[in-house]
N, C-alpha and C positions, 0 to 999 in steps of 0.2 A: 855237169850240173846244168840244167836248163835255165835259161834267163828268167823264166817265170818263177822258179823256185829260189832265186836270189833276191836279196834286198838291195836295191840299187840306191846309192847315195846320189842326191841331186844337189847341184849348186845353182842358185838363181842370182844373176847379176842384173840389178835394176836399181836405179837411183831414186825412184819414187817410193817413199815409205808406205803410202796408201796402196800402191800396186803390190808391194811385197806382202803386206797384210792380207790383201784379197787373194793372192796366190796361195799363201799359207792356209787360209780359210777354205779355199776351193779344194786343196788336197785333203784337208780334214773332212769336208763335206762328202768327198768321194770315198772316204775311208781308206785312203792310200797312206799307209804308215811308214813310207820310206823316210829315212833321215834327210832333212833339207837344211842346207846352209845358205845364208844370204850374204851377198856382198853388194856394195853400193856403186861400184864403177869398174871399168875394165882394168884399171891399175890394181885395185884390191883383188879382183878375180885372178890376175896373173900372179900376184904375191901369194894368194891362197893356194893356187895349183902348184906353184913351185915349192912351197913349203911342205907339201904332203909327200909321204913315201909312196912308192909305186903301188903298193897293195891297198892304199887308202884313197886313191884318186876316185873322183866321182864317176858314176856310170852315165850321167847326163848333165848337160849344162843348158839352162834356160837363159837366154841372153837378150837383153834389151839393146837396141842400137844407139840411142841418143843418151849418152851419159857424160858427166864431166870427167876431167882428167884424161881418161882414155875411153874412147867410145867403143861400142861393140864391134865395129868393123875392124878396128886396130887389134882388139883382143882376139877376134877370130883369126886374123892373119897370123898372129903370134902362136896361137894354139895349133893351127894347121902346119906351121913351120917347125914345131917342136916334136921330134920323133916320140917322145914320151907321152905327149898329150894328144897327138893328132887323131887317134881313133876314138876319142870320146865323142859321142853324139852331141852336137851343138844344135839346139833348136832356137831360132830367133823368135822371140815373143815381144812384139813391139807395136806401137801405135801407128807406125808407118805402113802405108799401103803403096808406097812409091814403086813404080816399075824399076826405077834406077836402083833403089835399095834392094829389091828382090833379086835383080840380075847380079848386082855386085856381090851380095852375100853368097849366092850360089856359086859364083865364080871363085870365091874365096874358100869354098868347101863346106858351107853350112849343110847340115843334115836335113833341115826343113825350115820353112819360114811361115810364121803364123802371125796374123794381125790380131792384136789384143781385142777381144770382144768388148762391146760397150756395156754389157750387163753382167752382173755376177752369175746369173744362170748360164749365160753364154760361156763365161770362164769355166764354170763347172763342166760343161759339155766338152770344152777343149781339153781340160786336164784329164777328164775320164778317157777321152779318145787317145790322148798322148800316152797315158799309162798303159792302156790296153795294147797299143801298137808297139811302143818301145820296150815294155816289160814282158809282154806275153807273146808277141808275134815275131818281132825282129830277131834274127840270129846274127851275132857278131863273131868275128874271129876270136880264137882263144886268148890272144894277147890283149884283147879289148874287154874281156869279161872281168868285172870287178864286183866283189861283194862289199857291202858297207862295213865300215869298221866299228 
C-alpha cells in the first residue's frame, strides 16, 4: 500500500493552546482529514506513545521544543532510543530559529526542523507542504508504515 493511500495519524506535542488550535485549523483549511491527537508536553507525548499498540502508533509527530515537564529535545531523544518508536517521522515545529536548536535536534535524529510561521497563511503553507511531502512523496520502510486506527 502506498503512503499516499494510507490515512496517517498525527500527534502534535505543543504546550500552547492557541498554537494547537491554529494547527488544527490549518489542517482543516488544507482539507487534510488525517486523525490528529494533541498532547501538551513531552511527558504526555511519551505516555501517549507508550500506551498505544504497535498498529496504532502515529505516522508523524509534530514536536514543539520548549514545553514544560519534558521539553521536545528530551522527548526526541527518548523516541529515537526506543526501537518501537524510532522510525516515526518527527518534525520539529517551533518558534526557535536558533542554530544551536537546529543542530542539536538534527544530531538527535529529527526528520526535519521548521520554524513556526508568524501568520496563519504561512502556517497553512507549511502544513500543505508537510502533508504533500510526508504523505505523498516520502517512502518509509515497511516497519514504519502505519495506518490510522
